[in-house]
C-alpha positions in Angstrom: -84.7 53.5 -191.4 -86.6 50.2 -192.3 -85.2 50.6 -195.9 -81.6 51.1 -194.6 -81.8 48.2 -192.4 -83.0 45.8 -195.1 -80.3 47.1 -197.4 -77.6 46.3 -194.8 -78.9 43.0 -194.0 -79.1 42.1 -197.6 -75.5 43.4 -198.2 -74.3 41.4 -195.1 -76.1 38.1 -196.5 -74.7 38.7 -200.0 -71.2 38.9 -198.6 -71.5 36.0 -196.4 -72.8 33.9 -199.3 -70.0 35.1 -201.6 -67.4 34.4 -199.0 -68.9 30.6 -198.7 -69.0 30.3 -202.4 -65.2 31.5 -202.6 -64.3 28.9 -199.8 -66.2 26.4 -201.3 -64.2 26.9 -204.7 -61.0 27.1 -202.9 -61.7 23.7 -201.2 -62.6 21.9 -204.4 -59.6 23.5 -206.5 -56.8 21.1 -207.2 -53.7 21.4 -205.3 -50.7 22.8 -207.4 -47.6 20.8 -206.9 -44.4 22.8 -207.1 -41.5 21.2 -209.0 -38.9 19.4 -206.7 -35.9 21.4 -205.9 -32.9 20.3 -207.9 -29.9 19.2 -205.9 -27.3 21.6 -205.9 -24.0 19.9 -207.2 -20.9 20.2 -204.9 -18.5 22.7 -205.9 -15.3 21.0 -207.1 -12.1 22.6 -206.1 -10.2 24.3 -209.0 -6.9 23.5 -210.6 -4.9 25.8 -208.3 -6.6 24.5 -205.2 -5.6 21.0 -206.2 -2.0 22.0 -207.0 -1.6 23.7 -203.9 -3.0 21.0 -201.7 -1.0 18.4 -203.7 2.4 20.1 -203.1 1.2 20.7 -199.2 0.7 17.0 -198.9 3.8 16.2 -200.5 5.6 18.5 -198.1 3.7 17.3 -195.1 4.5 13.7 -195.9 8.1 14.4 -196.2 8.2 16.0 -192.7 5.8 13.1 -191.3 8.1 10.4 -192.6 10.8 11.7 -190.1 8.9 9.8 -187.3 6.0 7.4 -186.7 3.0 8.1 -188.8 -0.2 8.2 -186.7 -2.4 10.6 -188.4 -5.4 9.4 -190.9 -5.8 11.2 -194.2 -8.9 12.9 -193.1 -7.0 14.4 -190.0 -4.2 16.1 -192.1 -4.3 20.0 -192.4 -1.4 20.7 -194.7 -2.5 23.9 -196.2 -1.5 26.2 -193.5 1.7 24.5 -192.3 2.9 24.5 -196.2 2.2 28.3 -196.6 4.3 28.9 -193.2 7.1 26.6 -194.8 7.1 28.7 -197.9 7.2 31.8 -195.9 10.3 30.4 -194.0 11.9 29.5 -197.5 11.5 33.0 -198.6 12.8 34.6 -195.5 15.9 32.6 -195.7 16.4 33.6 -199.2 15.9 37.3 -198.2 17.7 37.4 -195.0 20.5 34.9 -195.5 21.6 34.7 -199.2 20.9 38.4 -200.5 21.2 40.6 -197.4 22.9 43.5 -199.4 20.5 43.4 -202.4 18.3 46.6 -202.7 15.3 44.5 -203.5 16.0 42.2 -200.4 16.4 45.3 -198.2 13.3 46.7 -199.2 11.5 43.4 -198.5 13.1 43.0 -195.2 12.2 46.6 -194.3 8.5 46.5 -195.2 7.8 42.8 -194.1 9.0 41.0 -191.2 12.1 43.3 -190.6 9.7 46.2 -190.1 7.5 44.2 -187.8 10.2 42.3 -185.8 13.4 44.0 -186.5 16.6 41.8 -186.1 14.6 38.9 -185.2 13.7 38.5 -188.8 17.1 37.0 -189.3 16.2 34.0 -187.1 12.5 33.9 -188.1 12.9 31.4 -191.0 14.3 28.7 -188.4 11.2 29.4 -186.0 8.9 29.3 -188.9 10.3 26.1 -190.1 10.1 24.5 -186.8 6.4 25.7 -186.3 5.5 24.3 -189.8 6.9 20.9 -188.9 4.9 21.1 -185.7 1.8 21.7 -187.5 2.4 19.0 -190.2 2.8 16.4 -187.6 0.2 17.9 -184.9 -2.7 19.5 -186.9 -5.4 21.3 -185.4 -8.0 18.4 -186.2 -5.9 16.3 -183.7 -4.2 18.7 -181.2 -5.0 22.0 -179.6 -2.2 24.2 -180.8 -3.4 27.4 -178.8 -0.7 26.9 -176.2 2.0 26.5 -178.9 0.8 29.5 -180.8 0.6 31.7 -177.7 4.1 30.7 -176.6 5.9 31.3 -179.9 4.1 34.7 -180.2 5.3 35.7 -176.9 8.8 34.4 -177.5 9.1 36.2 -180.9 7.7 39.5 -179.2 10.0 39.4 -176.3 13.1 38.8 -178.6 12.0 41.8 -180.7 11.7 43.9 -177.3 15.3 42.8 -176.4 16.5 43.8 -179.9 14.9 47.2 -179.4 16.3 47.7 -175.9 19.7 46.5 -177.1 20.3 49.5 -179.1 22.0 52.6 -177.7 19.2 55.0 -178.6 16.0 53.1 -179.2 14.3 54.3 -182.3 10.8 55.9 -182.5 8.3 55.6 -185.2 8.9 59.2 -186.1 12.5 58.2 -187.2 10.9 56.0 -189.9 10.6 52.3 -190.6 14.2 51.9 -191.7 15.4 52.8 -188.1 12.7 50.4 -186.6 13.8 47.5 -188.8 17.3 48.1 -187.6 16.2 47.5 -184.0 13.1 45.6 -182.8 10.6 46.6 -185.4 7.1 47.8 -184.7 6.6 44.7 -182.4 9.7 45.5 -180.3 8.8 49.1 -180.0 5.1 48.4 -178.9 6.4 46.2 -176.1 9.6 48.1 -174.9 8.2 51.5 -175.2 5.4 51.3 -172.5 8.0 49.7 -170.1 10.6 52.7 -170.7 7.9 55.3 -170.4 7.1 53.9 -166.9 10.6 53.9 -165.7 13.8 53.3 -167.6 15.7 50.4 -169.2 16.4 49.2 -165.7 12.8 48.3 -165.3 12.1 46.9 -169.0 15.0 44.5 -169.0 14.0 42.2 -166.0 10.3 42.5 -167.3 11.0 41.4 -170.9 13.4 38.5 -169.6 10.9 37.4 -167.2 8.2 37.2 -170.0 10.9 35.5 -172.3 11.3 32.7 -169.7 7.6 32.5 -169.3 7.3 32.0 -173.2 9.5 29.0 -172.9 7.7 27.5 -170.0 4.2 27.8 -172.1 5.6 26.2 -175.2 7.2 23.2 -173.2 4.2 23.0 -170.8 6.7 23.3 -167.9 5.6 24.8 -164.5 8.7 26.6 -162.9 8.9 24.3 -160.1 9.5 21.1 -162.5 12.0 22.6 -164.4 14.8 20.3 -163.0 12.5 17.2 -163.6 12.0 18.4 -167.3 15.8 18.8 -167.9 16.3 15.3 -166.4 13.7 14.0 -168.7 15.3 15.8 -171.8 18.7 14.2 -170.7 17.1 10.6 -170.5 15.6 11.2 -174.2 18.8 12.5 -175.7 21.1 9.7 -174.2 18.8 6.9 -173.3 19.0 7.2 -169.4 16.5 5.8 -167.3 14.1 8.1 -165.6 13.3 7.5 -161.9 10.0 5.9 -161.0 7.4 8.5 -159.6 7.0 8.5 -156.1 4.1 6.3 -154.7 1.1 8.1 -153.3 0.6 8.4 -149.7 -2.0 5.8 -148.2 -5.2 7.5 -147.9 -4.4 10.7 -150.0 -7.4 12.2 -151.9 -7.3 13.1 -155.4 -8.0 16.8 -154.7 -4.5 17.0 -153.2 -2.7 15.4 -156.3 -0.5 17.8 -158.0 -1.4 18.8 -161.5 0.0 17.2 -164.4 2.5 19.3 -166.3 2.9 16.9 -169.3 5.7 14.7 -170.7 8.0 14.9 -173.7 5.1 13.3 -175.7 3.4 17.0 -175.5 6.4 18.1 -177.5 6.2 15.3 -180.1 9.2 13.4 -178.6 7.8 10.0 -177.7 10.3 7.1 -177.7 7.9 4.4 -177.2 8.7 3.2 -180.8 12.4 2.6 -181.6 11.8 4.1 -185.0 11.0 7.5 -183.2 14.3 7.5 -181.4 17.3 9.8 -182.2 19.6 8.1 -184.5 22.4 8.0 -181.9 20.2 6.1 -179.6 18.9 3.4 -181.9 22.2 1.2 -181.9 22.1 1.3 -178.0 18.5 0.3 -178.0 19.1 -2.5 -180.3 22.0 -3.8 -178.3 20.2 -3.6 -175.0 17.4 -5.6 -176.6 19.8 -8.4 -177.9 21.4 -8.6 -174.4 18.0 -8.8 -172.7 16.9 -11.5 -175.1 20.4 -13.6 -174.8 20.4 -13.4 -171.1 19.6 -16.5 -169.2 16.5 -16.9 -167.2 17.3 -17.7 -163.5 14.7 -20.1 -162.2 
């Protein structure tokens, strides 16, 4: 037993001294310096990307020249609007210029015609207007969620109307060709649940109400402000004077103030600058300015 105890104590002492020697060597060893990480060069866009963005900037500049330029170069987002613009051009070629061509019929059936039916005939105009809006109001400056939701709801409701307007609404089992001749897949998805719950008598009012709601969303107009919005549009088109807003009642708190529903500037129709006025109003604005300048001052 005494021999075993001595052996264990010697082993422990040897291991302790070995650990100390190893730690001393580790402390005295020189620190290794790793080579500095090389800076990764930024990946430059390819030739196709440069060509695409060059064409997109040319198209965006052509649309922005129609009004007052307010966007900085770093705020422009022309790639997506240019793609929508090309889709509008391709849709116009397929739907308007070659409607009876077999290739055009196949493209119509298996693309936007199959999705939206008869709406595909007017879709190039909707896409063009949407592309112009995105060119002039990029996502880096404006929140386009409201416009996107409103346009999507508008197109879907028109497709549902096209589906309901047919004498016998087609079903997916009839084939994509029959759906393309009505409201497409989207029109069937919207109208089929309404007709299954009741009949076309129930479906028509719901679809029309949602269609009007989509217009309210796009124009940022509450239903109780429709009259004022129409008056505002008339004033913009013909240069009429808008009535002054009613003064707040004395002592009225801000909590009772009605919510603002926006102005024509929300739609990109700002006539603060004469250059942004419609061409038929510029002559009148110029004459009014000259008359105001030439009028004598009454002291």
